[in-house]
C-alpha positions in Angstrom: 0.0 0.0 0.0 1.4 3.4 -1.0 1.4 5.9 1.8 1.6 9.7 1.0 4.7 10.3 3.2 6.5 7.1 2.1 10.0 7.9 0.8 10.5 7.0 -2.8 13.2 7.2 -5.5 12.2 8.5 -8.9 14.5 7.5 -11.7 14.3 9.4 -15.0 16.0 7.8 -18.0 16.8 10.0 -21.0 19.7 11.1 -23.3 22.3 13.8 -22.9 21.1 15.2 -26.2 17.5 15.8 -25.0 16.8 19.5 -24.6 14.2 21.8 -23.1 14.2 25.4 -24.0 17.7 25.1 -25.5 19.1 23.6 -22.3 20.0 20.0 -21.6 16.8 18.4 -20.3 18.7 16.6 -17.4 20.0 20.0 -16.3 16.6 21.7 -16.5 14.9 18.9 -14.5 17.6 18.9 -11.8 17.5 22.7 -11.3 13.7 22.6 -11.3 13.8 19.8 -8.7 16.0 22.0 -6.4 13.6 24.9 -6.9 10.6 22.6 -6.2 12.2 21.6 -2.9 12.9 18.0 -3.7 15.2 16.6 -1.0 17.9 15.2 -3.2 18.9 14.7 -6.8 21.8 13.0 -8.6 22.6 12.8 -12.3 24.4 9.8 -13.6 26.0 9.7 -17.1 26.2 6.2 -18.6 28.9 4.8 -20.8 26.5 2.6 -22.8 22.8 1.8 -22.9 19.7 1.3 -25.1 16.0 2.1 -24.9 12.8 1.4 -26.6 14.3 2.4 -29.9 16.8 -0.5 -29.5 19.6 1.8 -30.6 22.7 1.1 -28.6 24.5 4.3 -27.4 28.0 4.3 -26.2 31.0 6.7 -25.8 33.6 6.8 -28.5 36.8 8.7 -27.8 36.9 10.3 -31.3 33.4 11.8 -31.1 33.3 15.5 -30.3 29.7 15.6 -29.3 28.6 12.2 -28.0 25.3 11.0 -26.9 25.2 9.4 -23.4 22.5 7.7 -21.5 21.5 9.8 -18.5 19.7 8.8 -15.3 18.4 11.4 -12.8 17.5 10.0 -9.4 15.3 12.1 -7.1 14.5 11.2 -3.5 11.7 12.6 -1.4 8.2 11.7 0.0 5.9 10.0 -2.6 3.3 12.8 -2.7 6.0 15.5 -3.4 7.7 13.4 -6.1 4.4 12.7 -7.8 3.5 16.4 -7.8 6.9 17.2 -9.3 6.4 14.5 -12.0 3.0 16.1 -12.9 4.7 19.5 -13.0 7.5 18.4 -15.5 5.4 15.9 -17.6 4.9 18.5 -20.4 8.7 19.0 -20.7 9.0 15.4 -22.0 6.4 16.2 -24.7 8.5 19.2 -25.8 11.7 17.0 -25.9 10.0 14.6 -28.3 12.5 11.9 -27.5 12.4 8.6 -25.8 12.4 8.6 -22.0 11.2 6.5 -19.1 10.3 7.4 -15.5 10.1 4.9 -12.6 9.1 5.4 -9.0 10.3 2.8 -6.4 9.8 2.7 -2.6 13.1 3.3 -0.8 14.3 3.6 2.8 16.8 6.2 4.1 19.0 4.4 6.5 21.7 7.0 7.1 21.6 10.7 6.3 23.8 13.5 7.6 23.4 17.0 6.2 25.9 19.7 6.2 24.2 22.4 8.3 20.7 21.0 8.0 19.2 17.7 9.3 17.9 15.3 6.7 
């Protein structure tokens, strides 16, 4: 059973070449998550991956502008994460590229903030 204050991790899978208003989509989402008050976000750049298009993407040292798989992971209470997803859903339509979003229950077992408590 999903509880509104249950902590979840939302993972957003996209490409480094996806854009929103001429900015990288992963960057726009991460900045908006901070502005929205999401507890934490991390962006991971992958070396290789594929999606629904079945096109394998990997990094080649001779490419000047390469395409990387990107995963953004956000952690906060379920209700807040779901509100944030509803807020950014139109951004994916504008990007017109493949993407996937998952939400999984998680548990924070250790958290020490700098000047703030977690």
